[in-house]
C-alpha positions in Angstrom: 0.1 0.1 0.0 2.8 2.4 1.0 3.5 1.7 -3.2 0.4 2.6 -4.3 0.5 5.8 -1.9 3.9 7.3 -3.2 2.3 6.7 -6.5 -0.7 8.2 -5.8 1.2 11.3 -4.1 2.5 13.2 -7.7 0.9 14.8 -9.5 1.5 14.0 -12.5 0.2 10.6 -12.2 -3.1 11.6 -10.9 -3.8 14.3 -14.2 -3.5 11.1 -16.3 -5.2 9.1 -13.9 -8.3 11.4 -14.4 -7.5 11.7 -18.4 -7.4 7.8 -18.8 -11.2 8.0 -17.1 -12.4 9.5 -20.0 -10.1 9.5 -22.8 -11.9 10.3 -25.9 -12.3 13.4 -24.0 -9.3 14.0 -23.1 -7.3 12.6 -26.2 -7.6 13.0 -29.8 -8.3 9.7 -32.0 -4.9 7.5 -32.4 -4.5 6.1 -36.0 -3.5 2.9 -34.3 -5.3 1.3 -31.1 -9.0 2.2 -29.7 -8.6 5.0 -27.0 -10.5 2.9 -24.6 -10.5 -0.8 -25.7 -6.6 -0.7 -25.9 -5.1 2.3 -24.2 -4.0 6.1 -24.6 -0.4 5.8 -27.0 2.6 7.3 -24.5 3.3 9.3 -27.3 -0.2 10.9 -26.2 0.3 11.5 -23.1 3.8 13.0 -23.6 2.2 15.7 -25.2 -0.6 16.5 -23.5 1.6 17.0 -20.6 4.2 18.9 -22.9 7.1 16.8 -22.2 8.9 15.3 -25.1 9.8 11.7 -24.8 11.5 9.3 -27.7 9.6 6.2 -27.7 10.9 3.3 -30.3 8.2 0.6 -29.8 4.3 1.9 -29.1 3.2 2.2 -25.9 -0.7 2.2 -24.6 -1.9 3.2 -20.9 -5.1 2.7 -19.3 -6.6 2.8 -15.6 -6.7 -0.6 -14.1 -10.4 -0.2 -12.8 -10.5 -3.0 -10.6 -6.8 -2.2 -8.8 -8.1 1.0 -8.3 -11.3 -0.1 -6.4 -8.8 -2.7 -4.1 -7.1 0.4 -3.7 -10.1 2.6 -2.5 -11.5 -0.5 -0.3 -7.8 -0.7 1.3 -7.5 2.7 2.1 -11.1 3.2 3.4 -10.3 0.4 5.8 -7.0 2.3 7.2 -8.6 5.1 8.4 
């Protein structure tokens, strides 16, 4: 749980998780892969954050809703 809490303490990570909740509202359509089904390409996330990143292979990101729910339950059980 400590690792998850450190990850959530990062403002950029929280912003990305928020964007990934409704990817079609925050990202343009992708040439390859569906924004919801396959996830968002790392290049689009980097562009939205205003950072540059060289990627040799495509990488897609999407939320792991089951893990987020489990983390919420764990946090609520401890507070």
